[in-house]
C-alpha positions in Angstrom: 1.5 8.9 18.8 1.4 11.7 21.3 -2.1 12.7 20.6 -5.4 11.3 19.4 -5.8 11.8 15.3 -7.1 14.7 14.0 -10.5 13.5 12.0 -8.5 14.4 8.7 -5.8 12.0 10.1 -8.0 9.9 10.5 -10.4 9.7 7.3 -6.8 9.8 5.5 -5.3 6.3 7.6 -8.6 4.6 7.2 -8.6 4.9 3.5 -5.3 3.7 3.5 -6.0 0.6 5.7 -9.4 -0.4 3.5 -6.9 -0.1 0.6 -4.8 -2.5 1.9 -7.7 -4.8 3.5 -8.2 -6.6 0.2 -5.4 -8.9 -0.5 -5.2 -8.7 -4.4 -4.0 -5.0 -3.3 -1.7 -5.9 -0.3 0.1 -8.4 -2.4 0.3 -5.6 -4.9 1.9 -3.2 -2.3 4.4 -5.9 -1.2 5.3 -7.1 -5.0 6.4 -3.1 -5.9 7.9 -2.6 -2.3 9.9 -5.7 -2.7 10.7 -5.4 -6.5 14.6 -4.5 -7.1 14.9 -0.5 -6.9 12.0 -0.2 -5.4 9.9 0.4 -8.4 8.0 -1.8 -10.1 6.6 -2.0 -13.8 3.0 -3.0 -14.2 4.2 -5.7 -16.7 6.4 -7.1 -13.9 3.6 -7.2 -11.3 1.0 -8.6 -13.8 2.3 -12.2 -14.2 2.4 -13.0 -10.1 -1.6 -12.7 -10.6 -4.7 -15.0 -12.4 -5.9 -11.6 -13.2 -7.0 -9.2 -16.1 -5.2 -6.4 -16.9 -8.0 -3.9 -16.6 -8.4 -5.6 -12.8 -5.0 -4.8 -11.7 -5.1 -1.7 -13.1 -7.9 -0.8 -10.9 -6.3 -2.4 -7.4 -3.4 -0.3 -8.4 -5.4 3.3 -8.8 -7.0 2.2 -5.3 -3.8 2.3 -4.0 -2.9 5.2 -5.7 -5.6 7.0 -4.8 -4.9 5.8 -1.0 -1.7 7.5 -1.3 0.7 4.4 -0.8 1.5 4.0 -4.2 3.1 6.7 -7.0 3.6 5.9 -10.4 4.8 7.3 -13.8 4.5 6.9 -17.4 7.9 5.5 -19.3 6.6 5.1 -23.1 4.2 2.4 -23.2 4.7 1.5 -19.7 3.6 2.8 -16.1 6.5 2.4 -13.0 4.8 2.2 -9.5 6.5 2.5 -6.0 5.9 2.9 -3.0 5.5 6.3 -1.0 7.7 5.5 2.0 5.5 8.6 4.3 2.5 6.7 3.6 3.9 3.4 5.2 5.3 5.6 7.9 1.7 7.0 9.0 0.3 3.9 9.2 3.2 2.2 10.8 3.0 5.1 13.6 -0.2 4.1 14.4 0.1 0.3 14.4 3.2 1.1 16.5 1.3 3.1 19.2 -0.9 0.0 19.8 2.4 -2.0 20.6 2.0 -2.2 24.4 -1.2 -3.9 24.4 -0.6 -6.1 21.5 1.9 -8.3 24.0 -0.3 -11.4 23.9 -0.9 -11.5 20.5 0.5 -14.4 18.5 2.1 -13.5 14.9 2.2 -15.9 12.2 
């Protein structure tokens, strides 16, 4: 980052980080991102959770609203993929914090 965030950029980033603050949504994003071909059908995602289909759909909607996922309906199934530009924006903000993070321990 070369300059401070604008108010609009900060609001967008905050929405994305807020969406990722839930462990289920973080796992959903991870499952989609790591799925073969870079996209996953909701039918591939659901078995990984002990949650109802409406609950999973809600979490996917939150990730879509935050601009982290996009989707397309194909027949009766909906396929999801990660929006690379959204992850890049988050990464840039986190990378800006790296110099002060030298003493942090990673798990």
